[in-house]
C-alpha positions as CSV (number, residue, x, y, z in Angstrom):
1,X,166.4,183.5,149.1
2,X,164.8,181.4,146.3
3,X,164.3,177.7,147.1
4,X,166.9,176.7,144.5
5,X,169.5,178.7,146.4
6,X,168.8,176.8,149.6
7,X,170.0,173.2,148.9
8,X,169.9,170.3,151.3
9,X,172.3,170.6,154.2
10,X,175.4,168.2,154.3
11,X,175.8,166.0,157.4
12,X,178.6,168.2,158.8
13,X,176.4,171.2,158.8
14,X,173.5,169.3,160.3
15,X,175.7,168.0,163.1
16,X,177.1,171.5,163.7
17,X,173.6,173.0,163.8
18,X,172.5,170.4,166.4
19,X,175.5,171.3,168.6
20,X,174.4,174.9,168.7
21,X,170.7,174.2,169.2
22,X,169.7,175.0,165.6
23,X,167.0,172.7,164.2
24,X,167.9,171.1,160.9
25,X,164.3,169.9,160.5
26,X,161.0,170.9,162.1
27,X,157.2,170.1,162.0
28,X,154.8,173.0,162.4
29,X,151.8,170.7,161.9
30,X,152.0,170.0,158.2
31,X,154.6,167.3,158.4
32,X,158.4,167.3,158.7
33,X,160.4,169.9,156.8
34,X,164.1,169.8,156.1
35,X,165.9,173.1,156.6
36,X,168.1,174.2,153.7
37,X,171.9,174.7,153.9
38,X,171.9,178.4,153.4
39,X,169.4,178.9,156.2
40,X,171.5,176.9,158.6
41,X,174.7,178.7,157.5
42,X,173.1,182.1,158.0
43,X,171.7,181.2,161.4
44,X,175.0,179.8,162.6
45,X,176.8,182.9,161.3
46,X,174.5,185.0,163.5
47,X,175.8,182.9,166.4
48,X,179.4,183.7,165.4
49,X,180.0,180.3,163.8
50,X,181.4,180.2,160.2
51,X,179.8,177.3,158.4
52,X,179.6,178.3,154.7
53,X,181.2,175.1,153.4
54,X,181.3,171.5,154.7
55,X,184.9,171.9,155.5
56,X,184.2,175.0,157.6
57,X,181.3,173.3,159.3
58,X,183.5,170.2,160.2
59,X,186.2,172.5,161.6
60,X,183.7,174.5,163.7
61,X,182.2,171.3,165.0
62,X,185.6,170.0,166.1
63,X,186.4,173.3,167.7
64,X,183.1,173.3,169.6
65,X,183.7,169.8,170.9
66,X,187.2,170.7,172.1
67,X,186.0,173.9,173.9
68,X,183.2,172.0,175.6
69,X,185.6,169.3,176.8
70,X,188.0,171.9,178.2
71,X,185.4,173.7,180.3
72,X,185.0,172.7,183.9
73,X,181.6,174.4,184.1
74,X,179.0,175.6,181.6
75,X,178.4,179.4,181.5
76,X,175.2,179.1,183.6
77,X,174.1,176.5,186.1
78,X,170.5,176.2,187.3
79,X,169.4,174.8,190.6
80,X,165.8,174.5,191.9
81,X,165.4,175.1,195.6
82,X,164.4,172.0,197.5
83,X,166.2,169.7,195.0
84,X,169.8,168.6,194.8
85,X,171.6,169.3,191.6
86,X,174.3,167.1,190.2
87,X,177.6,168.7,188.9
88,X,179.9,166.9,186.4
89,X,183.2,167.7,188.0
90,X,186.4,165.7,188.8
91,X,186.6,164.2,192.3
92,X,189.6,166.4,193.2
93,X,187.9,169.7,192.3
94,X,187.6,172.5,194.8
95,X,184.1,174.0,194.5
96,X,182.9,177.3,196.0
97,X,179.6,179.3,195.8
98,X,179.8,183.1,196.1
99,X,176.3,184.2,197.2
100,X,174.8,187.4,195.9
101,X,174.5,188.7,199.5
102,X,178.3,188.5,199.9
103,X,178.4,185.2,201.7
104,X,180.1,182.0,200.5
105,X,179.7,178.2,200.7
106,X,182.5,175.7,200.3
107,X,181.2,172.4,198.9
108,X,182.6,169.0,199.9
109,X,182.9,166.0,197.6
110,X,180.6,163.1,198.8
111,X,181.2,160.3,196.2
112,X,179.9,162.8,193.6
113,X,179.4,166.5,193.3
114,X,176.0,167.9,194.3
115,X,174.6,171.4,194.8
116,X,172.7,171.2,198.1
117,X,168.9,171.5,198.1
118,X,168.9,174.3,200.7
119,X,170.8,176.9,198.7
120,X,169.3,180.4,199.1
121,X,167.3,181.8,196.2
122,X,169.3,184.2,194.0
123,X,171.8,184.9,191.3
124,X,175.1,183.5,192.6
125,X,178.5,182.6,191.2
126,X,179.8,179.0,191.1
127,X,183.6,178.4,190.8
128,X,185.5,175.2,190.5
129,X,189.2,174.4,190.3
130,X,190.8,171.1,189.3
131,X,194.5,171.0,188.7
132,X,195.4,173.9,186.4
133,X,191.8,174.2,185.1
134,X,189.4,176.8,186.5
135,X,185.7,177.3,185.9
136,X,183.3,180.0,186.7
137,X,179.6,179.9,186.1
138,X,176.5,182.0,187.0
139,X,174.4,180.0,189.4
140,X,170.6,180.7,189.4
141,X,168.8,179.2,192.3
142,X,165.0,179.4,191.7
143,X,161.8,178.3,193.4
144,X,160.2,175.3,191.6
145,X,156.9,177.2,191.1
146,X,155.9,180.8,190.4
147,X,153.4,182.7,192.5
148,X,149.8,182.0,191.3
149,X,146.6,183.9,191.9
150,X,145.1,182.6,195.2
151,X,141.5,182.8,194.0
152,X,139.5,182.8,190.8
153,X,138.6,186.2,189.5
154,X,137.6,188.1,186.4
155,X,138.9,191.3,184.9
156,X,139.0,193.5,181.8
157,X,141.4,193.2,178.9
158,X,142.0,196.7,177.5
159,X,144.2,198.6,175.0
160,X,145.0,201.7,177.2
161,X,145.4,204.1,174.3
162,X,141.8,203.3,173.2
163,X,140.3,204.3,176.6
164,X,139.5,208.0,176.7
165,X,138.7,209.5,180.1
166,X,137.6,213.1,180.8
167,X,141.2,214.4,181.0
168,X,142.7,212.3,178.1
169,X,144.8,214.2,175.7
170,X,143.5,212.4,172.6
171,X,144.5,208.9,173.8
172,X,144.2,206.9,177.0
173,X,146.9,207.7,179.6
174,X,148.1,206.4,183.0
175,X,145.6,208.6,184.8
176,X,142.8,206.8,182.8
177,X,144.5,203.5,183.7
178,X,144.2,204.3,187.4
179,X,140.5,205.4,187.0
180,X,139.6,202.4,184.9
181,X,141.2,200.1,187.6
182,X,139.3,201.9,190.4
183,X,136.0,201.7,188.6
184,X,136.4,198.0,187.6
185,X,137.7,197.0,191.1
186,X,135.5,199.0,193.5
187,X,132.5,199.3,191.3
188,X,132.2,195.9,189.6
189,X,134.3,193.6,191.7
190,X,136.9,192.9,188.9
191,X,140.1,191.2,190.1
192,X,142.5,192.5,187.5
193,X,143.0,194.7,184.5
194,X,145.2,193.4,181.7
195,X,146.6,196.1,179.3
196,X,148.6,196.2,176.1
197,X,152.4,196.7,176.3
198,X,153.2,200.2,177.4
199,X,156.8,199.9,176.2
200,X,158.7,202.9,174.8
201,X,158.0,203.3,171.1
202,X,160.4,204.3,168.4
203,X,160.5,208.1,168.3
204,X,159.9,210.1,165.2
205,X,156.9,210.8,163.0
206,X,155.1,209.0,161.7
207,X,155.7,206.5,164.5
208,X,155.0,202.8,164.5
209,X,151.7,202.5,166.5
210,X,152.2,198.8,167.3
211,X,152.9,198.2,171.0
212,X,154.6,195.0,170.0
213,X,157.5,196.6,168.1
214,X,158.9,198.9,170.8
215,X,162.2,200.8,171.1
216,X,162.6,199.5,174.6
217,X,160.8,196.8,176.7
218,X,162.6,198.0,179.9
219,X,161.0,201.5,180.0
220,X,157.5,202.6,179.4
221,X,156.6,205.3,176.8
222,X,156.2,208.9,178.2
223,X,153.3,209.4,175.7
224,X,151.2,207.6,178.4
225,X,151.9,210.3,181.0
226,X,149.1,212.2,182.6
227,X,150.6,215.7,182.4
228,X,148.4,217.2,185.1
229,X,149.5,214.5,187.5
230,X,153.2,215.6,187.4
231,X,153.6,217.5,190.6
232,X,155.6,220.3,188.9
233,X,152.5,221.1,186.7
234,X,150.9,223.0,189.6
235,X,153.8,225.4,189.6
236,X,154.0,225.9,185.9
237,X,151.2,228.1,184.6
238,X,152.7,228.1,181.1
239,X,152.0,224.4,180.8
240,X,148.2,224.8,181.6
241,X,147.6,226.2,178.1
242,X,148.6,222.8,176.7
243,X,145.8,221.1,178.7
244,X,143.3,223.4,177.0
245,X,144.8,222.7,173.5
246,X,144.7,219.0,174.3
247,X,140.9,219.0,174.6
248,X,140.8,219.6,170.8
249,X,142.7,216.4,170.2
250,X,140.2,214.5,172.4
251,X,137.2,216.2,170.7
252,X,138.6,215.3,167.3
253,X,138.6,211.6,168.3
254,X,135.2,211.6,170.1
255,X,133.1,214.0,168.1
256,X,134.4,213.5,164.6
257,X,134.9,209.7,164.6
258,X,138.6,210.3,164.3
259,X,141.5,208.0,164.8
260,X,144.0,208.2,167.7
261,X,146.8,210.4,166.6
262,X,149.7,209.3,168.8
263,X,152.2,211.6,167.1
264,X,150.0,214.7,167.7
265,X,149.5,213.7,171.3
266,X,153.2,213.3,171.9
267,X,154.1,216.5,170.2
268,X,151.8,218.4,172.5
269,X,152.9,216.5,175.6
270,X,156.5,216.8,174.8
271,X,156.2,220.6,174.6
272,X,154.5,220.6,178.0
273,X,157.1,218.3,179.5
274,X,160.0,220.5,178.3
275,X,158.5,223.3,180.4
276,X,157.9,221.1,183.5
277,X,161.5,219.8,183.4
278,X,162.7,223.3,184.0
279,X,160.7,223.6,187.2
280,X,162.9,223.0,190.2
281,X,162.1,219.8,192.2
282,X,161.8,219.8,196.0
283,X,164.4,218.0,198.0
284,X,162.1,215.0,198.5
285,X,161.4,214.5,194.9
286,X,165.0,215.1,193.9
287,X,166.0,212.3,196.3
288,X,163.4,210.0,194.9
289,X,164.6,210.8,191.4
290,X,168.2,210.1,192.2
291,X,167.2,206.8,193.9
292,X,165.4,205.8,190.7
293,X,168.5,206.6,188.6
294,X,170.7,204.5,190.9
295,X,168.3,201.6,190.8
296,X,168.0,201.5,187.0
297,X,171.7,201.8,186.5
298,X,173.5,201.3,183.2
299,X,170.4,200.2,181.3
300,X,168.7,203.6,182.0
301,X,171.9,205.4,181.1
302,X,172.1,203.7,177.8
303,X,168.3,204.2,177.1
304,X,168.5,207.9,177.8
305,X,171.7,208.2,175.8
306,X,170.2,206.5,172.8
307,X,167.2,208.8,172.9
308,X,169.5,211.8,173.0
309,X,171.5,210.4,170.1
310,X,168.4,209.6,168.1
311,X,167.3,213.3,168.5
312,X,170.5,214.3,166.8
313,X,171.1,211.6,164.3
314,X,167.7,210.0,163.7
315,X,166.6,206.4,164.6
316,X,168.3,204.6,161.7
317,X,171.4,203.3,163.5
318,X,173.1,202.1,160.3
319,X,173.3,205.7,159.2
320,X,174.9,206.9,162.4
321,X,178.6,207.8,162.5
322,X,180.4,204.5,163.0
323,X,181.8,205.6,166.4
324,X,178.3,205.8,167.8
325,X,176.9,202.5,166.7
326,X,178.1,200.7,169.9
327,X,177.5,202.1,173.4
328,X,181.0,201.3,174.6
329,X,182.8,203.2,171.8
330,X,184.8,206.3,172.9
331,X,182.9,208.6,170.6
332,X,179.7,207.8,172.5
333,X,181.3,209.0,175.7
334,X,182.5,212.2,174.0
335,X,179.0,212.9,172.6
336,X,177.4,212.2,175.9
337,X,179.2,215.1,177.4
338,X,177.7,217.3,174.6
339,X,174.2,215.9,175.2
340,X,174.1,215.7,178.9
341,X,171.1,218.0,179.2
342,X,169.1,215.9,176.8
343,X,170.2,212.6,178.5
344,X,169.0,214.1,181.8
345,X,165.6,214.9,180.2
346,X,165.1,211.4,179.0
347,X,166.1,209.9,182.4
348,X,163.6,212.2,184.0
349,X,160.8,211.1,181.6
350,X,161.5,207.5,182.5
351,X,161.2,208.3,186.2
352,X,157.8,210.1,185.7
353,X,156.4,207.2,183.9
354,X,157.6,204.8,186.6
355,X,156.0,207.0,189.2
356,X,152.6,207.0,187.5
357,X,152.7,203.2,186.8
358,X,153.2,202.7,190.5
359,X,150.3,205.0,191.3
360,X,148.1,203.1,188.9
361,X,148.9,199.7,190.5
362,X,148.3,201.2,194.0
363,X,144.9,202.5,192.8
364,X,144.0,199.0,191.5
365,X,144.9,197.3,194.8
366,X,143.2,200.0,196.9
367,X,140.1,199.4,194.8
368,X,140.0,195.8,196.1
369,X,141.6,194.0,193.1
370,X,143.3,190.9,194.3
371,X,145.8,191.1,191.3
372,X,145.6,194.6,190.0
373,X,147.4,195.4,186.8
374,X,148.6,192.7,184.3
375,X,151.4,194.2,182.2
376,X,152.2,192.7,178.8
377,X,155.8,191.9,177.8
378,X,156.3,192.0,174.0
379,X,158.3,189.2,172.4
380,X,161.0,191.5,171.1
381,X,162.2,195.0,170.2
382,X,162.5,197.2,167.1
383,X,165.9,196.6,165.4
384,X,166.6,200.3,165.3
385,X,165.5,201.1,168.8
386,X,167.2,201.8,172.2
387,X,167.3,198.2,173.4
388,X,168.7,196.9,170.1
389,X,171.6,199.4,170.5
390,X,172.1,198.9,174.2
391,X,171.9,195.1,174.1
392,X,173.4,194.4,170.7
393,X,176.0,192.0,172.2
394,X,173.3,189.6,173.3
395,X,171.0,190.0,170.3
396,X,171.4,188.3,166.9
397,X,172.2,190.5,164.0
398,X,171.0,189.8,160.5
399,X,168.1,187.8,161.9
400,X,164.5,188.5,162.8
401,X,162.0,186.4,164.7
402,X,158.7,185.2,163.3
403,X,156.6,182.1,162.9
404,X,156.7,179.1,160.5
405,X,154.0,178.4,157.9
406,X,150.9,176.9,159.6
407,X,147.2,176.2,159.0
408,X,146.4,179.9,159.4
409,X,149.3,181.4,157.5
410,X,150.8,179.4,154.7
411,X,153.5,182.0,154.1
412,X,154.8,182.1,157.6
413,X,155.5,185.4,159.5
414,X,158.5,187.7,159.9
415,X,158.0,190.1,162.8
416,X,161.2,192.1,162.2
417,X,162.5,191.7,165.8
418,X,166.0,190.6,166.6
419,X,166.1,187.6,168.9
420,X,168.2,186.9,172.0
421,X,171.4,185.0,171.2
422,X,171.1,181.9,173.5
423,X,174.9,181.6,173.8
424,X,175.4,185.2,174.7
425,X,172.5,185.1,177.2
426,X,174.2,182.1,178.9
427,X,177.6,183.8,179.0
428,X,175.9,186.9,180.6
429,X,174.3,184.7,183.3
430,X,170.9,185.6,181.9
431,X,171.2,189.0,183.6
432,X,169.6,191.0,180.7
433,X,166.6,188.7,180.8
434,X,166.4,188.9,184.6
435,X,166.5,192.7,184.5
436,X,163.7,192.7,181.9
437,X,161.4,190.5,183.9
438,X,162.2,192.5,187.1
439,X,161.2,195.7,185.4
440,X,158.0,194.2,183.9
441,X,156.9,192.9,187.3
442,X,157.7,196.0,189.4
443,X,154.3,197.6,189.1
444,X,152.2,194.5,188.3
445,X,150.2,191.9,190.0
446,X,150.9,189.6,187.0
447,X,152.7,189.8,183.8
448,X,151.7,188.4,180.4
449,X,154.5,187.1,178.2
450,X,153.7,187.4,174.6
451,X,154.6,184.2,172.6
452,X,155.8,182.4,175.8
453,X,157.0,179.5,173.6
454,X,160.0,181.7,172.9
455,X,161.4,180.6,176.2
456,X,162.0,177.2,174.5
457,X,162.6,178.0,170.9
458,X,162.1,180.9,168.4
459,X,161.7,180.9,164.7
460,X,164.7,182.7,163.2
461,X,164.5,184.2,159.7
462,X,167.8,185.3,158.0
463,X,167.9,188.7,156.5
464,X,166.8,188.6,152.9
465,X,165.0,185.3,153.3
466,X,161.3,184.6,153.2
467,X,159.6,183.5,156.5
468,X,159.3,180.0,155.1
469,X,163.1,179.8,154.9
470,X,163.7,180.1,158.6
471,X,164.3,177.6,161.3
472,X,163.9,177.1,165.0
473,X,166.7,178.0,167.4
474,X,166.6,176.4,170.9
475,X,167.0,178.2,174.2
476,X,167.9,176.8,177.5
477,X,164.4,176.6,178.8
478,X,165.6,175.4,182.2
479,X,167.5,178.6,182.6
480,X,164.8,180.9,181.1
481,X,162.2,179.4,183.4
482,X,164.5,179.6,186.4
483,X,165.0,183.3,185.8
484,X,161.3,183.9,185.3
485,X,160.4,182.0,188.5
486,X,163.0,183.7,190.6
487,X,162.1,187.3,189.5
488,X,158.4,186.6,189.7
489,X,158.8,185.1,193.2
490,X,160.7,188.1,194.4
491,X,158.1,190.5,193.0
492,X,155.1,188.4,194.2
493,X,153.9,188.4,190.6
494,X,151.9,185.7,188.7
495,X,152.8,185.0,185.1
496,X,150.4,184.3,182.1
497,X,151.9,182.9,179.0
498,X,150.4,183.6,175.6
499,X,150.6,180.1,174.2
500,X,148.4,180.3,171.1
501,X,149.6,179.1,167.7
502,X,152.2,176.5,167.0
503,X,153.2,175.0,170.4
504,X,155.7,172.2,170.6
505,X,154.5,169.1,172.4
506,X,155.4,169.2,176.1
507,X,155.8,173.0,176.3
508,X,152.4,173.7,177.9
509,X,152.9,170.9,180.4
510,X,156.3,172.2,181.3
511,X,155.0,175.7,181.8
512,X,152.1,174.4,184.0
513,X,154.6,172.4,186.1
514,X,156.2,175.7,187.1
515,X,152.9,177.6,187.7
516,X,152.8,179.6,184.4
517,X,149.2,180.1,183.4
518,X,148.2,179.6,179.8
519,X,145.8,181.5,177.5
520,X,142.7,179.8,176.3
521,X,140.4,181.5,173.7
522,X,136.9,180.1,173.6
523,X,136.7,179.7,169.8
524,X,139.9,177.6,169.7
525,X,139.1,175.2,172.6
526,X,138.0,172.1,170.8
527,X,138.7,168.4,171.1
528,X,140.9,168.0,168.0
529,X,141.4,164.3,168.7
530,X,137.6,163.8,168.5
531,X,137.0,165.5,165.2
532,X,137.2,169.1,166.5
533,X,134.1,169.1,168.7
534,X,133.7,171.9,171.2
535,X,135.5,171.1,174.4
536,X,133.0,170.9,177.3
537,X,133.6,173.5,180.0
538,X,134.6,170.9,182.6
539,X,137.5,169.7,180.4
540,X,139.2,173.1,180.1
541,X,142.5,173.4,181.9
542,X,142.3,175.2,185.2
543,X,145.7,177.0,184.9
544,X,144.7,179.6,182.3
545,X,143.3,183.0,181.5
546,X,140.1,182.2,179.6
547,X,138.8,184.8,177.1
548,X,136.5,185.2,174.2
549,X,139.0,187.2,172.1
550,X,142.4,189.0,172.0
551,X,143.7,192.2,170.3
552,X,144.5,190.2,167.2
553,X,141.1,188.4,166.9
554,X,137.6,189.5,166.0
555,X,135.5,191.0,168.8
556,X,132.6,189.1,170.2
557,X,130.1,191.4,168.4
558,X,131.8,190.7,165.1
559,X,131.7,186.9,165.7
560,X,128.0,187.0,166.5
561,X,127.1,189.1,163.4
562,X,129.6,187.8,160.9
563,X,131.1,191.2,160.5
564,X,134.6,189.8,160.8
565,X,134.2,187.8,157.6
566,X,132.8,190.9,155.8
567,X,135.8,193.0,157.0
568,X,138.4,190.5,155.7
569,X,136.5,190.3,152.4
570,X,136.5,194.0,152.0
571,X,140.3,194.1,152.5
572,X,141.0,191.1,150.3
573,X,142.2,188.9,153.1
574,X,140.0,185.8,152.6
575,X,141.7,182.6,151.5
576,X,138.3,181.2,150.2
577,X,135.3,182.6,148.4
578,X,133.1,184.9,150.6
579,X,130.2,182.4,150.6
580,X,132.4,179.6,151.9
581,X,133.8,181.8,154.7
582,X,130.3,182.9,155.7
583,X,129.0,179.3,155.7
584,X,131.9,178.3,157.9
585,X,131.3,181.1,160.3
586,X,127.6,180.3,160.5
587,X,128.3,176.6,161.2
588,X,130.7,177.7,164.0
589,X,128.0,179.9,165.5
590,X,125.4,177.1,165.2
591,X,127.8,174.7,167.0
592,X,128.1,177.2,169.9
593,X,124.4,177.8,170.1
594,X,123.8,174.1,170.5
595,X,126.5,173.8,173.1
596,X,125.2,176.7,175.1
597,X,121.7,175.1,175.0
598,X,123.2,171.8,176.1
599,X,124.9,173.2,179.2
600,X,121.8,175.2,180.1
601,X,123.1,178.7,179.3
602,X,120.6,179.4,176.5
603,X,117.0,178.4,175.8
604,X,116.2,176.5,172.6
605,X,116.0,179.0,169.7
606,X,117.4,181.8,171.8
607,X,120.2,183.8,170.0
608,X,123.8,183.6,171.3
609,X,124.7,186.6,173.4
610,X,128.0,187.8,174.9
611,X,126.6,187.2,178.4
612,X,125.9,183.5,177.5
613,X,129.5,183.1,176.2
614,X,131.0,184.7,179.3
615,X,128.8,182.5,181.4
616,X,130.4,179.5,179.6
617,X,133.8,180.8,180.6
618,X,132.5,181.0,184.1
619,X,131.5,177.3,183.9
620,X,135.1,176.3,183.2
621,X,137.7,175.8,185.9
622,X,139.8,178.6,184.5
623,X,141.6,180.5,187.2
624,X,141.1,183.9,185.5
625,X,138.3,185.1,183.1
626,X,139.1,188.0,180.8
627,X,136.5,190.4,179.4
628,X,137.5,192.3,176.3
629,X,136.5,195.8,177.3
630,X,135.1,196.8,173.9
631,X,132.6,193.9,174.3
632,X,130.8,196.0,176.9
633,X,129.5,198.4,174.1
634,X,129.4,195.9,171.2
635,X,132.4,197.3,169.3
636,X,132.7,195.1,166.2
637,X,136.2,196.2,165.2
638,X,139.4,194.4,166.0
639,X,142.2,196.6,167.4
640,X,144.7,194.9,165.1
641,X,144.1,193.0,161.9
642,X,147.0,190.7,161.1
643,X,148.0,190.8,157.4
644,X,147.3,194.5,157.0
645,X,149.5,197.6,157.4
646,X,148.0,200.8,156.0
647,X,144.8,199.1,154.7
648,X,143.4,199.1,158.3
649,X,143.9,201.5,161.2
650,X,145.7,199.0,163.5
651,X,146.4,200.2,167.1
652,X,144.6,203.5,166.5
653,X,141.0,202.9,167.2
654,X,139.2,204.3,170.3
655,X,136.6,202.0,171.8
656,X,133.3,202.5,170.0
657,X,129.8,201.2,170.2
658,X,128.1,199.0,167.6
659,X,127.5,202.0,165.3
660,X,131.2,203.0,165.4
661,X,130.7,206.0,167.6
662,X,133.6,206.4,170.1
663,X,132.7,206.1,173.7
664,X,134.4,207.6,176.8
665,X,135.3,205.7,179.9
666,X,132.2,207.3,181.6
667,X,130.1,205.9,178.8
668,X,131.6,202.5,179.2
669,X,130.7,202.5,182.9
670,X,127.1,203.4,182.1
671,X,126.6,200.9,179.3
672,X,124.0,198.2,179.8
673,X,126.3,195.7,178.4
674,X,128.9,196.4,181.1
675,X,126.3,195.7,183.8
676,X,125.1,192.6,182.1
677,X,128.6,191.0,181.7
678,X,129.6,192.1,185.2
679,X,126.4,190.5,186.7
680,X,127.2,187.3,184.7
681,X,130.6,187.0,186.3
682,X,129.6,188.2,189.7
683,X,130.2,184.7,191.2
684,X,133.9,185.3,190.6
685,X,133.9,188.5,192.8
686,X,136.6,188.3,195.5
687,X,135.0,187.5,198.8
688,X,137.7,189.4,200.7
689,X,139.4,191.7,198.3
690,X,142.6,193.5,199.1
691,X,146.3,193.1,199.1
692,X,146.2,189.9,201.1
693,X,144.6,188.1,198.1
694,X,147.4,188.7,195.6
695,X,150.7,186.9,195.4
696,X,152.8,188.5,198.1
697,X,156.5,189.3,197.8
698,X,158.7,187.4,200.3
699,X,159.2,189.3,203.5
700,X,155.9,191.2,203.1
701,X,153.2,190.5,205.7
702,X,150.0,189.0,204.5
């Protein structure tokens, strides 16, 4: 919407926005900005609140106040175990807690209403009655802190698709993941392996290769399956021919400097899986499969149904017959009967992936990793995908998430992902969010939450508006953190928050209070209150994963050669003349060389090396140190270059050496750079590796 079509908001609209947690002004670092009336009206409309005129806004505000006054209880109540929690209820109320295990507590009034400090952890139900009024709320009782790694350790950061082992079908798979974890843990003493999101992608060709725009965050993509590891493969000679054909895909990548062709890989794997699905399962595997289906419940049923419907009608939900656009419609039930075989196939695929994910985590722990796998949870889902269809009642329509303008992107960002509706989440007792965290933590020693600031607020961009014409919408951070803490505690899983970019004051402190680790990238750690000087290692925060780079940033090799500036220049992405960008990059490198000399990690005049930079990370108190796997062979290319689409092969690059020649997992293991970095970080090796060193689920022996 043009600026002239987004006038200043009247006071009635501002007050209504505030009541619903919608910011009418914000500051992303460049000073306060007032949000226009059309933006506020569009965001409120996505929350089901009509506010197109001052009169409508005033009426909606009065209605909101009346509804709030009538309610005995809010939709969700949070209590932290070990602390009493006050309730705002009349003295004559009758209060009861229905525990998730079937038990119940009756509460007594003692001058005021308090939830006791010794309530059991869990998702309970709180009810209250006062006169003719009744209230019912979801009650989340959570531990005050999440599990944390018990010792310092280092590990690799990898994009799984880019790691090609000897049996890869043209892209890295879950068999490669297990082997990578075994080598890193048993061979090098690494404590963890963090990988990109393995979420199910949107089907169809050409597919979207970004792991951060998935069809579903609850289920992993079957393209990652190791076909030969499916037990039925041994009894299906017809499928063996596909393994031979797959070698050609792998050779195309490795021997012809090709790109990873996800669509070709999936086409071949899918044909093989169709054959394997027809092979009868033994009674034990059949029982395990049925147990998985029961455990995953309705979300699995909807996920499999959506995939079957997408096969028939395509992935563009707006073009589907109207009766299929909501999972509860009668026409969906009728079509499910016709598609029962295809629905069963997609349920089975989800089970196979879950099995192989579990096997990879067991391999990591058996190799001595104290943490094992760190799975990445994307910030949202594709608007045309399975989760957007299954969860549409708790997702905002006509809205996408993004980021406001900042020092790095003057135009803001629109990620095209529908956000959670905070009101609908609260009414649902945060169950969809809890189930998502539970699934992410199931086969992980830790989970990484992309854009963890989204637990507090998200930038909403109305459909048709520019990213600059969005605003922040607030979430109940207390409830979001409680769900995260409870599910992580039950899984014995640590949590790392990606807290880079625009972070509201107090958010990092709040996350640290609950034990959520942050993310600290070496190039950004400066003392901005002292003119931007490099932050000495002893002043880094302990509660973080410290790295030299991420998937969205230049590799270490590119930083040290200036190739990252040249690349952005070739693609027309520089905001300043090439010479100015090169001068700035050279100044940054010179600053770091002086700092490394100052702390004794380089001799005067010695060039900066990856080993010296990783040694700097070792000198910080950071709990975890992450090594970008391509750094071991000097790969200068970023895996993703923000601001590009088809100008750069984002998410399709195999790991390569400094010359651009793709390297296999075996070649990575033999690379001199691998040995050098591992030797640098050897002091972080676990003294007593094994399961006892990772966060332990309650009830499990140490």
